[in-house]
Backbone bond lengths (Angstrom), bond angles and torsions (degrees), N, CA, C in turn:
res aa  C-N    CA-C-N  psi(-1)  N-CA   C-N-CA  omega(-1)  CA-C   N-CA-C  phi
1 M - - - 1.467 - - 1.513 110.12 -
2 C 1.327 116.70 141.35 1.456 121.45 176.84 1.522 109.82 -75.94
3 I 1.304 117.13 131.69 1.460 121.74 175.85 1.520 107.85 -105.22
4 I 1.286 117.79 122.19 1.450 121.97 -179.32 1.520 108.55 -87.73
5 I 1.316 115.70 124.02 1.458 121.06 -176.55 1.514 109.31 -103.98
6 P 1.327 119.62 123.45 1.460 120.04 177.02 1.509 111.28 -65.55
7 Y 1.308 115.34 162.25 1.461 120.59 -173.61 1.519 112.49 -65.33
8 F 1.335 118.94 -38.55 1.449 120.90 -175.30 1.515 111.34 -99.23
9 Y 1.318 116.12 142.32 1.450 123.66 172.99 1.509 108.12 -114.70
10 A 1.327 116.93 147.31 1.460 120.23 -178.88 1.509 111.95 -61.93
11 D 1.345 116.78 -35.09 1.458 119.49 -175.95 1.520 112.19 -102.62
12 Q 1.339 116.36 12.18 1.460 119.68 -178.03 1.521 110.09 -73.60
13 K 1.330 117.33 130.86 1.443 122.47 178.35 1.519 109.29 -114.88
14 L 1.301 115.76 130.10 1.457 121.06 -179.95 1.513 110.24 -97.34
15 T 1.324 116.00 143.61 1.450 119.81 173.67 1.523 108.61 -73.42
16 A 1.328 116.49 166.92 1.463 120.37 179.28 1.519 110.72 -59.86
17 M 1.352 116.66 -40.63 1.465 120.82 179.97 1.526 110.87 -65.17
18 E 1.343 117.20 -43.38 1.464 120.58 179.22 1.526 110.81 -63.16
19 S 1.336 116.37 -41.85 1.458 120.58 179.25 1.524 110.96 -62.45
20 E 1.332 116.19 -38.79 1.459 120.84 179.64 1.518 110.67 -63.29
21 F 1.348 117.46 -42.20 1.458 120.11 -179.66 1.528 111.32 -69.92
22 I 1.347 116.86 -35.29 1.460 119.66 176.88 1.526 109.52 -60.93
23 R 1.334 117.09 -46.16 1.463 120.88 178.34 1.528 110.56 -61.84
24 Y 1.338 115.78 -39.68 1.473 121.31 -179.55 1.527 110.40 -58.57
25 F 1.333 116.36 -48.15 1.462 119.46 -176.68 1.526 111.57 -76.70
26 E 1.318 117.58 -32.11 1.456 119.62 177.47 1.523 111.07 -59.77
27 Q 1.319 116.90 -37.83 1.459 121.65 178.98 1.519 111.58 -63.98
28 R 1.324 116.10 -33.03 1.463 120.30 -175.59 1.518 113.72 -90.07
29 F 1.328 117.28 -22.05 1.457 119.51 -177.16 1.518 112.16 -119.94
30 S 1.332 116.86 21.82 1.459 120.93 176.81 1.514 109.16 -75.81
31 S 1.324 116.25 168.78 1.463 120.18 -178.24 1.519 112.00 -78.38
32 S 1.343 116.93 -11.08 1.452 120.01 179.68 1.513 110.44 -72.28
33 P 1.338 118.67 158.64 1.469 120.83 -179.45 1.511 111.05 -57.41
34 P 1.337 118.79 134.01 1.453 121.55 -178.50 1.521 111.44 -68.24
35 S 1.331 115.25 150.40 1.457 119.34 176.81 1.520 109.35 -72.42
36 K 1.301 116.01 157.18 1.467 120.59 -179.47 1.524 109.94 -64.91
37 K 1.317 115.72 127.62 1.454 120.63 -177.65 1.518 110.48 -83.39
38 V 1.312 114.39 150.71 1.454 119.89 176.16 1.518 108.41 -81.07
39 S 1.316 117.43 123.26 1.455 121.23 -179.05 1.527 110.49 -69.81
40 G 1.310 116.15 124.48 1.456 120.29 177.02 1.517 113.95 68.90
41 A 1.337 118.12 30.13 1.460 120.50 177.47 1.531 109.18 -62.02
42 P 1.330 118.73 142.44 1.466 121.11 -174.08 1.525 113.16 -73.79
43 F 1.315 115.18 147.31 1.464 120.78 173.63 1.523 108.99 -155.11
44 V 1.322 115.28 163.93 1.467 122.42 -177.78 1.523 108.48 -130.53
45 T 1.327 116.76 141.92 1.458 120.39 168.33 1.527 108.48 -117.95
46 I 1.310 114.98 141.94 1.466 120.64 178.17 1.524 108.42 -124.53
47 S 1.316 115.32 116.34 1.458 122.42 173.25 1.517 107.53 -101.94
48 R 1.318 117.86 152.52 1.470 118.07 -175.90 1.509 112.02 -152.52
49 E 1.330 113.98 150.01 1.449 120.13 166.85 1.523 107.37 -75.42
50 T 1.310 116.13 147.67 1.463 120.60 -179.06 1.523 110.63 -60.72
51 G 1.334 115.24 128.61 1.456 120.32 -179.28 1.508 113.14 107.95
52 C 1.336 117.09 -11.22 1.468 120.78 174.38 1.526 109.15 -83.99
53 N 1.327 115.44 156.78 1.465 120.57 -171.50 1.534 112.24 -91.83
54 S 1.312 116.38 61.83 1.463 121.15 -172.19 1.526 113.41 -65.14
55 I 1.319 117.48 -46.68 1.463 120.10 -177.17 1.528 110.59 -66.55
56 A 1.316 116.67 -43.57 1.468 120.48 179.10 1.526 110.64 -60.35
57 I 1.325 116.67 -41.84 1.470 121.06 179.46 1.521 110.43 -67.02
58 A 1.327 116.17 -43.19 1.468 120.29 178.93 1.523 110.91 -59.97
59 E 1.317 116.88 -42.57 1.472 120.40 -179.80 1.517 111.74 -66.27
60 K 1.321 116.81 -38.76 1.472 120.10 177.41 1.531 110.56 -66.49
61 L 1.322 116.63 -39.51 1.460 120.37 177.88 1.525 110.83 -64.09
62 V 1.326 116.90 -45.51 1.466 121.74 -179.93 1.528 110.88 -61.98
63 A 1.318 117.47 -40.84 1.467 120.77 178.28 1.527 110.24 -60.62
64 R 1.323 116.68 -41.15 1.465 121.27 179.69 1.531 110.51 -68.84
65 L 1.322 117.10 -40.97 1.461 121.03 179.80 1.529 111.49 -65.09
66 N 1.327 116.34 -41.57 1.461 120.04 -179.26 1.526 111.64 -68.62
67 A 1.312 116.53 -31.87 1.468 119.69 177.37 1.528 110.65 -73.18
68 Y 1.339 116.52 -29.53 1.469 121.16 -177.09 1.528 111.69 -79.60
69 A 1.326 116.59 -42.78 1.474 121.35 -176.55 1.522 108.89 -127.20
70 E 1.304 116.86 87.22 1.452 121.76 -173.64 1.523 113.28 -68.97
71 Q 1.331 118.00 -17.79 1.457 119.75 -178.85 1.522 112.09 -74.82
72 H 1.331 117.21 -15.42 1.467 121.48 177.98 1.527 109.30 -120.43
73 K 1.319 116.11 132.63 1.459 120.01 177.59 1.523 109.55 -98.45
74 W 1.317 116.22 110.76 1.457 121.55 176.69 1.527 110.05 -81.77
75 R 1.326 116.69 151.22 1.465 121.94 -179.34 1.528 109.97 -138.30
76 V 1.328 114.58 155.61 1.462 121.63 172.68 1.523 107.73 -98.20
77 F 1.335 116.45 133.90 1.462 121.64 178.22 1.525 109.81 -125.31
78 S 1.318 116.19 126.08 1.457 121.68 174.18 1.527 108.13 -148.35
79 K 1.322 117.39 -89.27 1.463 120.17 177.07 1.520 111.27 -65.62
80 E 1.323 117.01 -23.85 1.456 120.75 179.25 1.534 111.66 -59.70
81 I 1.341 115.94 -29.87 1.462 120.49 178.49 1.515 110.44 -65.93
82 L 1.331 116.19 -40.68 1.457 120.89 177.99 1.525 110.16 -64.00
83 S 1.334 117.09 -43.09 1.460 121.33 179.68 1.527 111.04 -63.29
84 A 1.339 116.08 -40.03 1.465 120.26 -179.87 1.530 110.88 -66.71
85 A 1.337 116.81 -39.61 1.466 120.32 177.82 1.524 110.43 -64.65
86 A 1.326 115.99 -41.07 1.459 120.42 177.92 1.518 111.19 -63.23
87 E 1.328 115.83 -41.07 1.467 121.14 177.90 1.522 110.56 -60.13
88 K 1.311 115.92 -45.15 1.465 120.53 -178.10 1.526 111.79 -67.58
89 L 1.325 116.86 -35.92 1.463 121.57 -178.14 1.525 112.92 -90.11
90 Q 1.348 115.85 -1.78 1.465 121.79 -178.30 1.528 111.46 58.58
91 L 1.325 114.64 46.83 1.453 122.25 178.03 1.517 109.33 -125.79
92 H 1.324 115.87 168.82 1.460 120.48 171.49 1.528 107.71 -84.77
93 P 1.343 118.51 141.70 1.481 120.16 -179.80 1.525 113.59 -52.61
94 N 1.328 117.77 -32.72 1.464 120.60 179.81 1.525 111.83 -59.94
95 Q 1.325 116.16 -27.09 1.459 119.72 -178.56 1.535 112.56 -76.97
96 L 1.328 116.86 -9.94 1.459 120.65 179.04 1.519 112.61 -108.32
97 E 1.322 116.62 -9.57 1.465 120.50 -174.14 1.520 112.40 -59.81
98 Y 1.340 116.32 -29.48 1.468 119.51 -177.87 1.527 111.90 -60.21
99 I 1.334 117.17 -26.97 1.460 120.15 179.24 1.521 110.85 -60.45
100 F 1.344 115.89 -36.40 1.463 120.92 -176.86 1.520 113.08 -93.92
101 T 1.333 117.35 -16.77 1.462 119.64 179.62 1.525 111.70 -99.71
102 E 1.349 115.32 -4.69 1.474 120.89 179.42 1.526 111.73 63.81
103 E 1.324 117.46 24.70 1.460 120.71 173.33 1.524 107.29 -90.04
104 K 1.304 115.71 87.68 1.449 121.48 -172.77 1.529 111.24 -64.13
105 R 1.322 115.46 142.69 1.455 118.90 175.55 1.523 108.88 -72.95
106 S 1.321 115.60 139.34 1.455 119.83 178.02 1.525 109.44 -75.23
107 Q 1.325 115.73 166.96 1.462 119.98 178.65 1.519 110.47 -62.35
108 L 1.338 116.47 -35.21 1.464 120.32 178.27 1.523 110.40 -65.72
109 D 1.335 116.59 -41.33 1.468 120.36 177.22 1.526 110.48 -58.45
110 E 1.329 115.45 -44.51 1.455 119.93 -179.02 1.526 110.81 -61.02
111 I 1.324 116.19 -42.50 1.464 120.66 -178.13 1.528 110.48 -67.14
112 M 1.343 116.02 -45.74 1.460 120.16 -177.14 1.525 111.20 -66.15
113 Q 1.337 116.60 -42.17 1.456 119.41 -178.44 1.523 111.62 -70.43
114 A 1.321 116.86 -27.01 1.464 120.30 -179.52 1.521 111.79 -65.40
115 F 1.356 117.37 -22.34 1.462 120.32 178.16 1.526 111.14 -64.96
116 S 1.319 116.96 -25.80 1.457 120.49 177.03 1.529 107.79 -102.16
117 K 1.319 115.87 79.32 1.461 120.90 -171.79 1.518 112.52 -62.60
118 K 1.328 116.79 -25.32 1.462 119.44 -178.13 1.514 111.00 -64.20
119 Y 1.353 116.95 -34.41 1.453 120.28 -174.76 1.524 113.87 -113.25
120 Y 1.333 117.49 -9.81 1.460 119.67 -178.86 1.525 111.08 -75.56
121 K 1.319 116.09 132.15 1.458 121.69 174.64 1.526 108.27 -134.73
122 S 1.318 117.37 135.59 1.460 121.17 179.79 1.525 110.79 -73.48
123 D 1.332 115.53 161.74 1.471 120.32 176.19 1.526 110.41 -55.60
124 K 1.319 116.36 -40.96 1.463 120.90 -178.36 1.529 110.63 -62.15
125 T 1.330 116.13 -42.63 1.464 120.74 -179.99 1.515 111.07 -66.00
126 V 1.342 116.05 -42.20 1.467 120.79 -179.65 1.523 110.24 -63.17
127 R 1.321 117.31 -48.01 1.461 120.96 -179.39 1.530 111.21 -63.13
128 K 1.321 116.36 -41.65 1.459 120.41 179.44 1.530 110.32 -61.33
129 T 1.318 116.81 -41.22 1.459 120.99 -179.70 1.525 111.02 -66.45
130 I 1.329 116.72 -43.68 1.467 120.75 178.66 1.526 110.14 -62.33
131 C 1.324 116.66 -43.19 1.468 120.50 178.01 1.523 111.01 -60.42
132 E 1.323 116.50 -43.26 1.460 120.89 -179.40 1.526 110.93 -61.94
133 I 1.321 116.48 -42.19 1.462 120.21 -177.93 1.525 110.99 -68.42
134 I 1.326 116.94 -46.09 1.469 120.06 178.90 1.521 110.28 -62.48
135 H 1.326 116.45 -42.06 1.458 120.52 178.82 1.525 110.16 -63.36
136 E 1.324 116.80 -41.22 1.465 121.47 179.08 1.522 111.27 -64.25
137 V 1.334 115.99 -44.59 1.473 120.43 178.85 1.523 110.36 -59.86
138 A 1.334 116.02 -45.08 1.466 120.14 -179.30 1.526 111.31 -66.41
139 T 1.328 117.11 -39.45 1.459 120.90 -179.70 1.526 110.98 -66.74
140 E 1.328 116.40 -41.14 1.463 120.25 176.13 1.528 110.10 -62.09
141 G 1.335 115.73 -33.53 1.459 120.85 174.69 1.514 114.83 82.21
142 H 1.335 114.30 -178.68 1.467 122.58 -178.17 1.526 109.99 54.92
143 A 1.328 114.00 45.80 1.460 121.84 -178.12 1.522 109.86 -134.53
144 V 1.331 115.22 141.09 1.464 121.95 170.89 1.519 106.16 -112.38
145 I 1.326 116.06 109.06 1.463 122.43 -175.36 1.522 108.51 -97.07
146 V 1.319 116.62 118.11 1.466 121.80 -178.14 1.521 109.28 -101.72
147 G 1.332 115.57 120.04 1.456 119.71 177.38 1.520 111.81 66.11
148 R 1.347 115.03 -147.03 1.465 122.96 177.85 1.529 112.82 58.05
149 A 1.333 116.56 28.40 1.471 121.96 -179.70 1.523 111.30 58.38
150 G 1.337 116.18 31.73 1.459 121.39 -176.08 1.511 114.34 -53.85
151 I 1.334 117.23 -46.41 1.468 119.50 -177.54 1.525 111.38 -66.25
152 A 1.325 117.50 -35.30 1.457 120.46 -178.92 1.524 111.58 -65.35
153 I 1.319 116.12 -32.39 1.459 121.04 -175.93 1.526 112.48 -88.59
154 T 1.342 116.83 -27.90 1.474 120.19 -172.15 1.520 114.02 -113.64
155 K 1.319 118.13 5.68 1.472 120.77 -170.37 1.525 113.77 -59.75
156 D 1.318 118.57 -22.26 1.459 120.64 -177.87 1.529 112.82 -93.60
157 L 1.329 117.53 -1.76 1.461 120.18 -179.91 1.533 110.28 -84.04
158 P 1.325 117.29 143.87 1.474 120.51 -178.59 1.519 112.42 -79.56
159 N 1.322 115.79 173.43 1.463 123.85 173.28 1.526 111.46 57.10
160 S 1.319 115.32 46.91 1.460 120.53 -175.94 1.527 111.08 -127.66
161 L 1.319 114.52 160.95 1.460 121.50 174.21 1.522 107.09 -134.47
162 H 1.331 115.70 123.70 1.458 120.77 -177.06 1.531 109.15 -113.66
163 C 1.326 115.53 116.69 1.463 122.17 -174.49 1.525 110.54 -114.04
164 R 1.321 115.38 143.45 1.465 122.46 175.00 1.521 108.54 -121.01
165 L 1.335 116.91 126.42 1.458 122.32 176.53 1.523 109.52 -100.96
166 H 1.322 115.65 132.97 1.466 119.32 177.02 1.521 108.37 -140.19
167 A 1.319 116.18 169.82 1.465 122.67 176.96 1.524 107.77 -169.34
168 P 1.345 117.77 156.79 1.460 119.82 176.56 1.527 111.04 -57.16
169 L 1.307 115.51 147.48 1.468 120.33 -177.81 1.520 111.47 -56.93
170 S 1.322 117.86 -41.17 1.464 120.79 -178.02 1.527 111.53 -59.94
171 W 1.337 116.48 -39.25 1.468 120.85 178.98 1.521 110.65 -69.01
172 R 1.323 116.11 -41.72 1.465 119.89 -178.45 1.527 111.44 -66.51
173 V 1.318 115.79 -36.91 1.472 119.45 177.36 1.517 110.15 -63.72
174 K 1.306 116.95 -46.97 1.468 121.00 -179.43 1.522 111.06 -64.04
175 N 1.323 116.41 -43.29 1.461 121.53 -178.79 1.526 111.68 -64.12
176 L 1.326 116.04 -46.19 1.461 120.92 -176.93 1.521 111.94 -73.72
177 A 1.324 116.42 -38.15 1.468 119.97 179.44 1.524 110.37 -61.13
178 G 1.334 116.14 -37.57 1.456 119.99 178.51 1.509 112.12 -67.99
179 Q 1.332 116.55 -36.96 1.459 121.02 -179.14 1.526 111.62 -72.31
180 R 1.313 116.83 -38.99 1.459 120.91 -173.04 1.525 113.67 -103.99
181 Q 1.324 115.77 -2.60 1.469 120.56 -178.82 1.534 111.01 52.96
182 M 1.332 113.97 52.12 1.456 122.02 179.19 1.521 109.57 -111.79
183 S 1.325 116.42 158.10 1.454 120.35 175.03 1.520 109.25 -72.69
184 E 1.337 116.59 161.62 1.467 120.37 179.85 1.518 110.93 -61.29
185 K 1.328 116.56 -39.95 1.464 120.50 -179.41 1.525 111.06 -63.49
186 D 1.330 116.60 -46.52 1.467 120.43 179.85 1.523 111.25 -66.14
187 T 1.327 116.63 -36.33 1.461 120.75 179.81 1.523 110.82 -66.74
188 L 1.325 117.10 -42.77 1.467 121.15 177.26 1.523 110.84 -58.78
189 A 1.319 115.92 -44.58 1.463 120.52 -179.80 1.530 110.69 -65.41
190 F 1.314 116.63 -40.61 1.464 121.69 -179.91 1.530 110.65 -64.33
191 I 1.323 117.25 -43.64 1.462 121.21 -179.68 1.526 110.91 -63.94
192 A 1.330 116.34 -46.32 1.466 119.89 -179.69 1.528 110.85 -61.03
193 D 1.315 116.30 -43.13 1.461 121.40 -178.62 1.535 110.90 -66.98
194 T 1.327 116.86 -46.74 1.463 120.77 -176.32 1.520 111.83 -68.84
195 D 1.337 117.48 -41.83 1.469 119.64 177.98 1.527 110.84 -61.63
196 G 1.323 115.79 -39.60 1.464 119.76 178.45 1.518 112.21 -63.19
197 K 1.339 115.81 -41.60 1.464 120.42 179.52 1.524 111.30 -66.74
198 R 1.323 116.61 -37.06 1.466 119.75 -179.72 1.520 111.33 -68.16
199 E 1.326 116.26 -38.31 1.462 119.13 177.25 1.530 110.64 -65.69
200 Q 1.332 115.94 -38.84 1.463 119.98 177.83 1.526 110.62 -65.57
201 L 1.331 115.74 -36.52 1.465 120.49 179.30 1.522 111.13 -62.41
202 I 1.335 115.87 -42.46 1.468 120.19 176.79 1.528 110.06 -57.69
203 Y 1.314 115.99 -44.09 1.468 120.20 -179.38 1.525 110.98 -65.70
204 D 1.345 116.62 -42.53 1.467 120.83 -178.52 1.522 111.84 -60.98
205 F 1.328 116.65 -36.85 1.458 120.20 -176.27 1.529 113.89 -89.65
206 S 1.325 116.90 -22.76 1.469 118.80 -175.27 1.522 114.20 -118.51
207 G 1.337 117.25 -21.19 1.460 119.88 -175.14 1.510 113.19 78.65
208 H 1.351 116.33 7.28 1.463 121.85 179.34 1.521 110.25 -119.35
209 H 1.323 115.99 145.27 1.454 120.27 176.00 1.525 109.85 -71.75
210 F 1.320 115.37 152.23 1.458 120.54 -176.31 1.523 111.74 -56.73
211 R 1.335 116.62 -37.88 1.465 120.42 -177.91 1.529 112.18 -63.59
212 D 1.330 117.65 -16.55 1.458 120.98 -179.37 1.524 112.46 -95.89
213 I 1.344 116.91 -0.54 1.455 120.72 179.07 1.526 109.46 -84.34
214 N 1.308 117.53 130.29 1.466 122.40 -179.65 1.529 110.42 -104.75
215 F 1.324 116.23 118.64 1.456 121.87 177.27 1.525 109.61 -94.19
216 D 1.339 115.49 155.26 1.458 119.61 177.25 1.517 111.52 -72.21
217 I 1.328 115.91 -34.43 1.463 120.25 -178.08 1.528 108.99 -152.12
218 T 1.317 115.61 140.13 1.461 122.42 177.04 1.522 108.18 -122.42
219 L 1.339 116.77 126.98 1.457 121.34 -172.97 1.527 111.14 -125.64
220 N 1.347 114.91 141.84 1.456 122.32 -177.90 1.531 109.61 -91.55
221 N 1.318 116.55 111.78 1.467 121.65 -176.38 1.530 112.60 -73.28
222 E 1.331 117.40 -11.86 1.468 119.64 174.17 1.529 110.38 -79.64
223 R 1.324 115.97 -42.16 1.465 120.67 -175.62 1.525 113.04 -84.76
224 L 1.325 116.21 -19.68 1.460 121.04 -178.18 1.523 109.45 -122.33
225 T 1.319 116.99 133.28 1.460 120.44 178.68 1.532 109.60 -73.09
226 D 1.323 115.69 166.51 1.464 120.34 178.04 1.527 110.69 -58.76
227 D 1.322 116.90 -42.67 1.467 120.92 179.10 1.522 111.57 -63.02
228 E 1.327 116.73 -42.50 1.467 120.53 -179.83 1.526 111.08 -63.90
229 I 1.311 116.59 -40.89 1.465 119.97 179.00 1.527 110.78 -65.65
230 A 1.323 116.70 -42.52 1.467 120.60 178.30 1.524 110.73 -60.26
231 V 1.330 116.77 -42.26 1.462 121.27 179.03 1.528 110.55 -65.40
232 L 1.326 117.17 -43.82 1.464 120.79 179.65 1.531 111.30 -60.37
233 L 1.324 116.84 -44.48 1.463 120.15 179.27 1.528 110.81 -64.61
234 F 1.316 115.80 -41.74 1.462 120.65 179.01 1.533 110.77 -61.09
235 E 1.316 116.87 -46.72 1.468 120.57 -179.12 1.525 111.05 -67.30
236 L 1.329 116.92 -36.39 1.464 120.26 177.78 1.533 110.60 -65.39
237 M 1.326 115.99 -37.91 1.463 119.63 177.21 1.525 110.81 -62.72
238 K 1.315 116.69 -38.27 1.464 119.75 177.38 1.533 110.22 -66.32
239 L 1.328 116.92 -42.79 1.464 120.56 179.24 1.531 111.85 -62.35
240 K 1.330 114.88 -32.84 1.483 120.10 179.60 1.534 111.81 -84.86
241 H 1.328 116.41 5.06 1.471 122.36 179.00 1.531 111.56 58.96
242 M 1.327 115.80 38.66 1.456 120.74 178.30 1.529 111.76 -87.60
243 L 1.329 117.64 -12.86 1.456 121.68 -176.82 1.521 109.84 -115.74
244 H 1.307 115.78 135.53 1.478 120.19 -178.87 1.523 109.84 -130.57
């Protein structure tokens, strides 16, 4: 039998960073009237092939942006989006992970979980909530959204920069194997599986195949260091008049 676990545990301890993000999203999804949004506030999405250094690049970009424009605090969003969706749906983040891993719930899972109506949420409800949060983050602006089908959900919003990171498979295998201490065979299998799931995720959220998605810039993580990519994105944002 499926056991539905609520989002909060009595003995659960949050890190300072996790607590900060919880407060951040609580302010935006509280029942009180929302604050006036900035029209066309800037944001960035970063899509990547598995094995590219997306989070490291996003953090370097955010550090540069915050040093340049101190009146605005830029943030990186990736797993935080999943946590915020779980918070809003009153679920544990683990119960939403299947949306991003493409591990579809079976019909039996759906039936069993439906018995606990307090915590059961349909795939449609989960996806709608994730879309709303990503859209809200992008609309609020000053956000670098890594993965999570960000471009598929925000492609029609103005004042944005959509980046795709890629690299030769051999480089990605070596890079990822070193990070995860995996064998080459296991790393190859992991990359193939994860890239496939990410492409499916784009389709699930946009109805378009990945090959039909147009990015503003595509960068080779083998030929360009993380610092160089962060600088290029920062300078491109200035050229696009995204920073004031």
